[in-house]
C-alpha positions in Angstrom: -1.9 -12.2 52.5 -1.7 -8.5 52.9 -3.7 -6.0 50.8 -0.7 -5.1 48.6 -0.3 -8.7 47.5 -4.0 -8.9 46.7 -3.8 -5.8 44.6 -0.8 -7.1 42.7 -2.5 -10.5 42.1 -5.7 -8.9 41.0 -3.9 -6.5 38.6 -1.9 -9.4 37.2 -5.0 -11.5 36.7 -6.6 -8.6 34.8 -3.5 -8.3 32.6 -3.6 -12.0 31.8 -7.3 -11.9 31.0 -6.9 -8.9 28.7 -4.0 -10.7 27.0 -6.1 -13.8 26.5 -9.0 -11.8 25.1 -6.6 -10.0 22.7 -5.1 -13.3 21.5 -8.6 -14.8 20.9 -9.6 -11.8 18.8 -6.3 -11.9 16.8 -6.6 -15.7 16.1 -10.2 -15.4 14.9 -9.5 -12.7 12.3 -7.6 -13.6 9.1 -6.5 -11.2 6.3 -6.6 -13.9 3.5 -7.5 -17.5 3.6 -4.6 -19.4 5.1 -2.7 -16.3 6.2 -3.2 -15.3 9.8 -3.2 -11.7 10.9 0.1 -12.0 12.7 2.0 -12.2 9.4 0.3 -9.1 8.2 1.3 -7.3 11.4 4.9 -8.4 10.8 4.9 -6.9 7.3 3.4 -3.7 8.6 6.0 -3.4 11.3 8.8 -4.0 8.9 7.4 -1.3 6.6 7.2 1.1 9.6 10.8 0.2 10.5 12.0 1.0 7.0 10.1 4.3 7.0 11.6 5.2 10.3 15.1 4.4 9.1 14.7 6.6 6.0 13.3 9.5 8.1 16.2 9.1 10.6 18.7 9.1 7.7 17.1 12.2 6.1 17.1 14.0 9.5 20.8 13.2 10.0 21.7 15.0 6.7 23.0 18.5 6.6 20.6 21.2 5.3 22.2 21.4 1.9 22.0 17.7 1.4 18.3 17.7 2.5 17.5 20.3 -0.2 19.4 18.2 -2.8 17.6 15.0 -1.8 14.2 16.8 -1.8 14.9 18.2 -5.3 15.9 14.8 -6.6 12.8 13.1 -5.0 10.5 15.7 -6.6 12.2 15.3 -9.9 11.8 11.5 -9.8 8.2 11.8 -8.7 7.3 14.1 -11.6 9.2 11.9 -14.0 7.3 8.8 -12.8 4.0 10.7 -13.0 4.8 11.9 -16.5 5.6 8.3 -17.6 2.3 7.0 -16.2 0.3 9.8 -17.9 2.0 9.1 -21.2 1.1 5.4 -20.8 -2.5 6.3 -20.2 -2.5 8.7 -23.2 -1.0 6.0 -25.4 -3.7 3.4 -24.2 -6.5 5.9 -24.9 -5.0 6.7 -28.4 -4.9 3.0 -29.1 -8.5 2.6 -28.0 -9.7 5.5 -30.3 -7.6 4.1 -33.2 -9.2 0.7 -32.6 -12.7 2.1 -32.7 -11.9 4.1 -35.9 -10.4 1.0 -37.6 -13.4 -1.1 -36.6 -15.9 1.5 -38.0 -13.9 1.7 -41.2 -13.9 -2.0 -41.6 -17.6 -2.4 -40.7 -18.9 0.3 -43.0 -16.3 0.6 -45.8 -14.4 -2.6 -46.2 -16.9 -5.3 -45.2 -19.1 -6.4 -48.0 -22.7 -5.0 -47.8 -25.4 -7.7 -47.8 -27.7 -7.5 -50.9 -31.0 -5.6 -50.3 
């Protein structure tokens, strides 16, 4: 065998060893019981693919359309934020009303024990 063949063989053996070590590490780690890491990686890659498709679509738009899409996206984001904040405010109001009603019941409506 000549030195070139030895170098190619040595390099290929190192690649195989690295691949085996990587496979061992991946198979030993799980995200949730019963779900291997490989499935999580597929979900992550599909999400990246979707994001890349949206970015490519946005970049292919003319400038005026990009501005329109940006304005619509900002409007939708603020609308969603406003809805979430209104929901939180409503829940806080219900909590305060519940405490007030409990105190009224406890001190005014509930019969006082004889002293």
